N, C-alpha and C positions, 0 to 999 in steps of 0.2 A: 504493500500500500504506500502511495506517495504521500509524504508528510507535507502539510500545508501550514502556512502561517495565518494569523488572524485577518490578513488583508486578502486572503483567498487565493494566493499563488503558492505553488510548490516551493519548498525551501530552496531547492537547487536553482530554480528559475529566479527566485528573489536574489540569491547570492550573485548569479551571473549579471542580473540587472544592476546591482550595486557596483560590481566591478566595472561594467561598461560605463555607467554614470560617472564614477570616479575618474576613469581614464579619459573620457571626453572632457570632463570639467578641467582636468589638469592640462590637457593638450590645448584646448581652446583658450584657457586662461593664459598659458605661457606664450601662445602665438600672439596674443594681444600684448603681453609684456615685452616680447622680443622685437616689437617694432611697428605694428599696425597703428596704434595710438596709445600712448602710455604716459599721460600726465600724472606723475607721482607728486602730490602736494602734501608735504609733511611725511606721514608714514603710510597713508591709505592710497591704494592703487585704484585706477580706473578698471572696472571689472565687468564687462558685458557678458562674460561667460555664465552669469547667473541663470540664463535661460535654460541651460542644460539640466541642472538638477530640478528646476521648476517643471520641465517636461516629464522627467522621470517620476517626480512626486505625484503628478497627475495620472500617469499611465500605470504605475506599479505600486503606488501607495506612499504615504508620508515617511515611513521608516526607510524605504529605498532611496527616496530623494534626499532625506536628511543625512543618512549614513554615507551615501555616495558623495555628497557635497563636503562632508567633514573630512573624508579621506582625500578627496581631490584637492581641497584647499591646503591641507597639510603637505601633500606632495609638492604642490606648486610653491609653497612657502619654503620648503627645503631647497628647491632650486634657486629661489631668489636669495636665500641665506648664503649659499655657496657662491652665487654669481655677484652679488652686490653688497650683502650684509645689511640690507634695509629692514630685514626682519630676522627672526631666529626661531628654532623649534619651540622654545618655551613660550615666547610671545604668541606663536601660532596656537599652541595648546590652550592658552589662557583666553585669547580673543577670537581668532578666526575659526577654530574647529568647533567649539560649542555654539558660536553664533550661527554658523552655517547649518549645523544639525537642527538647532531649535527653529531657525527661520524657515527652512524648507520643510520641516516636519509640520509646522503650523500651516504653511501654504497647502500642503497635501491634505492635511486633516480637514481644514475648512473648505478647500477648493473642491474636494471630492464629495462633500456633503450635499444634501438636497434641501437645504434651508430655503424658505420663501423670503426673499429680501424685498420688503416693501416699506413704504413710509420713511421714517427717520433712519431705518437701518441702511438705506441706500446712501444717505447723505454723509454718514460717518466716514467711509473710505474716501469720499471726495474731499473732505476736509483735510485728511492726511495727504491726499494727492496735492493739495495746495501747498502744504508744508514741503513736500518733496520737490515741487516745481521751483520753489524759491531757495531751497537748501543749498545747492551747489554755488549759486550766485553769491549768497551771503558768505559761504565758506571761503571762496576765492578772495573776496574783498577783505575778509578778516585776516587771511594769510598774508596779504599785502600790507595790511595795517600793522601787524606785529613784526613784519620784516622776515617772515619765514620763507617767503618767495619774493622774487624780484618784481617790482612794479611794472616791468615791461610785459608781464603776462596779463595785464588788465584787458587786453584785447579779447581774452577768453570770456570776460564778463558779458560782452555783447552777444557772443554765441550762446551763452547760458540763458540770456533773456529769451531767445528764440526757443531754446530747449524747454524752458518753463512753460511757454505757450503750448508747445507740442505735447508735453506730458499731460497738462490739464485737458486738452482736447481729446487725447487718447482715452483718458478716464471717462470723460463725458460721453464720448461715442460708445465706449464699451458698455457703460451703464444703461444707455438708451437702446442701442441696436443689438447688442449681444447679451441679452438677458439670460440666456442659458449658461453664460460664463460668469454670472454675478458672484457666485460663491468663489470662483477662482480669483476674481478681482479683489474681493474682500480678503481672501486668504493670502494672496500675494502681497497686498498692501500691509496687512497686519504682520505677516511673517517677516517681511523686510523691515518693518518698523522695529520689531523686537530684536531681530538679528542685528540691525544697524546700531541700536542702543547698546547691545552687548559689546559690539566691536569698539564703539567709542569709549565706553567706560572700562572695557577690558584693557585697552591701550593705556588709559589713565592709570588703572590699578598697577599694571606692569611697570609703568614709568616711575611710580612712587617707590617701588622696590628696587629697580635696577637701572632706571633711566632709559630713554629711548635708544634703540640701536643706532650706531654711528655717532650720535651727538651726546648721549648720556643725559639728555634734558629730562627734567620732571615737569610734565604738563599740568595745567590746572583744569578744573571741571569745565570751564568755558570752552577750552580747546577740545575737550572730549565731546562736547555737544556739537561743535563744528565738524569734527570727524564724522559724527553720526549723520549730520546734514549732508555731507558729501556722499557718504555711502548710500543713504536713502534716495537722494535726488538723482544720482548718476546711474543707479541700478534699476530704479523703478520702470524706466521706459522699456528695458529688455524683459522685465517681468510682464509688462502689459502686452508685449508683442508675441507671447507664447500661444494664445488661442488659435491664430492661423496655422501654426505648426500642429497643434492638436487636431484641427479639422482634417488635415491631410492624413495623419496617423489613424484617426478614428474611421475614415473612409476605407483605409487599407485593412485595418484590424478592428472591426466593430465590437469585438468582445472586450476590448480595452476601455470602451466608453462607459464610464460609470454615471454619466450625467443624463442618460436617457430616462 
């Protein structure tokens, strides 16, 4: 008899899915880090690879997405540690690994549910999307203000204004036109919110004990909040872009669609 886990998949299939998720998350993340677009402002990297564990959390369950993300971020952090020293394994275990597991577990748990989102329940994630939209812009300006990055990067603020508009429009369109994915939008927003907070305050906690990698700086709570804003605001667009990927997969493999 094939042993299954509580998410309905055989254990062997679940383990394979975790491995594939972790591998793809590592590879896509490092491909970004190695040169497509890599603004590292402070300690936190630009990380569009978040769409990978989001897809796996929806297809195979929250524990698959969360575990794959936790393993994948640790492996990618190991490479960054040996390549640049911008992070290290202990910082990854304190901030990145638990944040990724918790964030994508929440995404999958809420996203795969069949809750009826009506009335005020719909407005809550849109409020968080407003925070996400302005987060990166506020973060960059604060980095310039405290001298952590050069003022010449202020051109990025203009781009981030357009990004803010796009994020909010994506959220509105998703809430109005893709109502079958409302649970996903809520789960993605809440998962990234909690995961981003963990990263921001995880970096703060680590810095109080050991100082930041490379600089040895101990950051304050304010900077931790700005780290959170950067993570939340720059990753939410890639979370919102997952439903079209799910549409394709669900057409090819209808048995994976739990939203029916």
